[in-house]
C-alpha positions as CSV (number, residue, x, y, z in Angstrom):
1,M,48.6,-25.5,-14.0
2,Q,52.2,-25.4,-15.1
3,V,53.0,-27.2,-18.3
4,G,56.1,-28.0,-20.5
5,N,56.9,-27.0,-23.9
6,E,55.4,-30.2,-25.4
7,V,52.0,-29.3,-24.0
8,V,52.3,-25.8,-25.4
9,L,53.0,-27.0,-28.8
10,A,50.2,-29.5,-28.7
11,V,47.8,-26.7,-27.3
12,Q,48.8,-24.3,-30.1
13,K,48.0,-27.0,-32.7
14,A,44.8,-28.3,-31.3
15,I,42.9,-25.6,-29.3
16,P,41.0,-22.9,-30.9
17,N,42.2,-19.4,-29.7
18,A,45.1,-21.2,-27.9
19,E,46.7,-17.9,-27.0
20,I,44.2,-17.1,-24.5
21,T,44.6,-20.5,-22.8
22,L,48.4,-20.2,-22.3
23,N,50.0,-17.7,-19.9
24,K,53.7,-17.2,-19.9
25,K,54.9,-16.3,-16.3
26,S,58.0,-14.2,-15.7
27,S,59.8,-17.4,-15.0
28,G,59.5,-18.3,-18.7
29,K,57.2,-21.3,-17.7
30,F,53.7,-21.6,-19.3
31,H,50.5,-22.1,-17.2
32,F,47.6,-23.7,-19.2
33,N,43.9,-22.8,-18.4
34,L,42.2,-26.1,-19.1
35,W,38.7,-24.6,-18.2
36,E,39.1,-21.9,-21.0
37,A,40.5,-24.4,-23.4
38,N,37.4,-26.6,-23.0
39,R,35.3,-23.5,-23.3
40,Q,36.9,-22.6,-26.6
41,I,36.5,-26.2,-28.0
42,L,32.7,-26.0,-27.1
43,L,32.4,-22.6,-28.8
44,K,34.1,-23.8,-31.9
45,A,31.7,-26.8,-32.0
46,G,28.7,-24.4,-32.1
47,I,27.6,-24.5,-28.4
48,P,26.2,-21.0,-27.5
49,E,28.2,-19.3,-24.8
50,K,25.1,-18.9,-22.7
51,N,24.8,-22.8,-22.5
52,I,28.4,-23.2,-21.3
53,E,28.8,-23.2,-17.4
54,I,32.2,-23.8,-15.8
55,F,32.3,-25.3,-12.3
56,V,35.1,-23.1,-10.9
57,E,36.5,-25.3,-8.2
58,C,40.0,-26.9,-8.0
59,S,40.9,-30.2,-6.5
60,F,44.5,-29.1,-5.9
61,Q,43.4,-26.1,-4.0
62,D,40.6,-27.7,-2.1
63,N,42.0,-31.2,-1.5
64,K,39.9,-31.5,1.6
65,K,36.8,-31.6,-0.5
66,Y,38.1,-33.3,-3.6
67,F,40.9,-35.9,-4.3
68,S,43.9,-34.5,-5.8
69,V,46.7,-36.7,-7.4
70,R,48.7,-33.6,-8.1
71,K,48.7,-32.6,-4.5
72,E,48.5,-36.0,-2.6
73,D,50.3,-38.3,-5.1
74,I,48.8,-41.4,-6.6
75,N,47.7,-43.0,-3.3
76,T,44.5,-41.1,-3.2
77,G,40.8,-41.6,-3.9
78,R,39.2,-41.1,-7.4
79,M,36.6,-38.8,-8.8
80,V,34.6,-38.9,-12.0
81,S,33.1,-36.0,-14.0
82,G,30.8,-35.7,-17.0
83,I,29.3,-33.5,-19.5
84,M,25.5,-33.4,-20.0
85,M,23.8,-31.9,-23.0
86,L,20.1,-30.9,-22.7
87,K,17.7,-30.1,-25.4
């Protein structure tokens, strides 16, 4: 997703290996990979890579299957997500 400079600065301060989560386009705008940022945070917290699974679906691209405020504006349905840790 495209982000502004305030997000870029916050990511650089807070996300481990932030440089791999930010992609500067030829337009000069940055795109932020939230999936990778979450993966980096989990890795830094000691979660083994083999235990991290990313559900690679996008509500913006598949708004027939999922609600997308970014695509449909605020007057849309809601979703919930979660993280589960198994021992």
